[in-house]
C-alpha positions, -999 to +999 in steps of 0.1 A: +667+312+563+631+316+552+608+289+540+585+294+510+561+270+495+530+273+472+506+244+477+499+226+445+464+214+435+451+226+469+414+224+461+417+191+442+436+174+470+412+185+497+383+174+475+398+139+471+406+136+508+371+150+516+378+157+553+347+158+576+341+176+609+357+157+638+380+136+617+417+131+626+442+130+598+479+128+591+498+150+566+531+132+560+546+160+540+533+191+558+556+215+540+544+251+545+510+240+559+489+250+529+470+218+526+469+213+564+451+247+569+424+237+544+420+203+560+418+218+595+391+242+583+370+213+571+376+191+602+365+219+626+356+222+653+375+193+669+393+173+642+430+170+647+459+168+624+494+152+628+518+170+605+552+155+597+581+168+576+618+160+573+626+197+568+629+216+601+623+249+583+590+235+570+579+226+605+587+261+617+569+277+588+538+254+594+538+262+631+536+299+623+510+295+595+488+272+615+491+290+649+453+295+651+449+257+651+475+251+677+451+231+699+442+208+671+476+202+654+508+183+663+539+189+643+568+165+642+601+163+623+605+129+608 
């Protein structure tokens, strides 16, 4: 089974959250990782993100999409 998700209001959400370099954040509905990728870009070089989702397929998709951030992201099913 493949997982497909288009992030909704990506720029607007990231603007409201306004992540800063070095900040650590939680994404409680990581989905396909679209918002998480944008957040990790803004929290570089050492900000971390905990991504949580009930859907195991979403976790797998996020892990693939966010592979380049693997040292700064923790993904959990929950």
